[in-house]
C-alpha positions as MATLAB code, in Angstrom:
seq = 'XXXXXXXXXXXXXXXXXXXXXXXXXXXXXXXXXXXXXXXXXXXXXXXXXXXXXXXXXXXXXXXXXXXXXXXXXXXXXXXXXX';
ca = [
       2.465  -34.362    8.544;
       0.973  -30.790    8.630;
      -2.787  -30.116    7.380;
      -3.041  -28.197    4.376;
      -4.759  -24.540    5.459;
      -4.547  -22.686    2.539;
      -4.282  -22.657   -1.396;
      -2.057  -20.843   -3.879;
      -3.274  -20.699   -7.640;
      -0.859  -19.860  -10.270;
      -1.314  -19.061  -13.998;
       1.345  -20.412  -16.288;
       1.661  -20.753  -19.727;
       1.952  -24.403  -21.307;
       5.466  -24.264  -21.565;
       6.028  -23.449  -18.147;
       3.672  -25.895  -17.054;
       5.426  -28.625  -18.890;
       9.054  -27.559  -17.425;
       7.476  -27.928  -13.956;
       5.943  -31.408  -15.046;
       9.191  -32.719  -16.204;
      11.113  -31.464  -13.265;
       8.851  -32.882  -10.624;
       9.007  -36.322  -12.648;
      12.967  -35.870  -12.533;
      12.415  -35.812   -8.891;
       9.616  -38.712   -8.603;
       7.256  -36.002   -7.025;
       3.794  -34.714   -7.931;
       3.897  -31.135   -9.359;
       2.161  -29.532   -6.398;
       4.575  -31.075   -4.193;
       7.633  -29.865   -6.292;
       6.476  -26.137   -6.808;
       5.936  -25.867   -2.824;
       9.188  -27.459   -1.840;
      11.151  -24.955   -4.672;
       8.937  -22.152   -3.456;
       9.696  -22.560    0.063;
      13.230  -23.246   -0.725;
      13.461  -19.880   -2.504;
      11.355  -18.134    0.535;
      14.159  -19.341    3.080;
      17.007  -18.097    0.893;
      15.395  -14.750    0.215;
      14.355  -14.384    3.918;
      18.195  -15.515    5.284;
      19.490  -13.115    2.356;
      17.262  -10.461    1.490;
      17.799   -8.634   -1.386;
      19.310   -5.223   -1.295;
      16.665   -2.360   -1.318;
      16.894    0.634   -3.503;
      18.311    3.281   -1.608;
      16.081    6.263   -0.808;
      13.091    7.571   -2.173;
      12.821    8.592   -5.555;
      13.000   12.058   -4.665;
      16.150   11.352   -2.531;
      17.479    9.657   -5.766;
      16.753   12.762   -8.092;
      17.906   15.201   -5.684;
      20.884   17.119   -7.082;
      20.813   15.375  -10.470;
      17.636   16.492  -12.103;
      17.944   19.597  -14.021;
      15.239   21.561  -16.183;
      17.401   20.852  -19.243;
      17.174   16.944  -18.817;
      14.774   15.217  -21.393;
      11.728   12.753  -20.581;
      14.095    9.900  -21.279;
      16.819   11.012  -18.729;
      14.686   11.463  -16.338;
      12.804    8.172  -16.617;
      16.151    6.721  -16.252;
      16.869    8.168  -13.266;
      13.216    7.474  -11.778;
      14.198    3.503  -12.629;
      17.882    3.682  -10.977;
      19.490    3.200  -14.355;
];
């Protein structure tokens, strides 16, 4: 067994903690073990299949699209990539 070298604290709502507790019970695991194993599985999946990064900088996304006539809402949509 690997020695524990670090700690991770989470702030959860009561509802979220109860969901994790119930899921851990169904697997017959302590909550900390269940959360650690689930988080590590998700980390491995993300590392193996990284999410696609937004293409280009904000300036590149706006170039050629933003005009002086655009309203604030339209410009905000462009900055969010909508």
